N, C-alpha and C positions, 0 to 999 in steps of 0.2 A: 273726263277730261278726254280730247284729242291726241294722240299721239304726235310728236313734234318731228317735223321733216327732218331728216340727214342730209346734211352738206358735205361737200368735199373741200379741204383746203383750196383746190383751185375754184371752186364755186364759194366760196367764201372769198377770195381775192377779189372777184368781179363786182363785191358790194364795196366799193372802195369811195363813193359819189365821185368817181369820174367813169368809170367803164359803165356804170349803171347808177341809178339815182340813189338807191339805197345806201347807207353807210351803217355798217355791220361790223362789229368786232366779235371775238369768242374769247371766254376766259373760262377755265376747266371745263370744256368740254362743250359749254353752252354759247350758242351764239346770241347776241343782244343787238338791237336795232336801236344806235345812237343817233338816228337820223335829224331829230327834234334837238339836239343838243347843241346851241351855241359854241361850245368847246371842241364841237366835232366837226364845225363848218368846212367844208372842202374836203371834209375825209382826212384831215389831220389836226393832233391833237398835241401840242408840244412837239416832241421827236417822235410821237407814236403815230403810224399810218393806219388808216381805217384798212378792215377788208382783212387782218391780219389776226392770229391767233396772239392775244396778251399774257397768258398765263405766266411765263417767264418773266416779262418785263415788270409786272404788276409791285414786285419787290422793292424798286425802283422808284416807285411813286410816291409822292407824300398823302397818299391816302389809301385805305384799305379796301378789300372787296364789296364791302357795303356800297359803293360807288355804283355798282351794277343794280342794286335793287329798285332804282327809278326808272330803269329800261325793261323794255319787253322782253322777252327770251322768244326768237323766233323759229329757232332751230336746234339742231345738237351738230357738233363737229365729228365728222367721220375722216376715215382713213382712206377712202378709195371704196372700190366695188370688188365684189366678189361674186365669183360664178357658183353656182351651188347646183350641183348636179345637171348641169347643161340645161337646166329649165328655166333659168332667170337669171337677173342682176340681184344682187341684195346688199344694200349699204352697211357698211360695219364701219 
């Protein structure tokens, strides 16, 4: 299995269905592509906006985490870039 790419919160924020065509959300460090869901049309699902980490918001939802099972994981959420020994950049 290929390693999943790591995206920053800023990169995730662009995948909101408006700035870029992808509609992505994050949950527990995984980034899910919800672009094909009619419930996420235009990057909005009830009071939630795409391009965000929804981990803290799921507790208020009428459904559990299993809702993410039907969506593809397209990456992992990192927190930025770290310079390692001056040799390059490494996502974390």
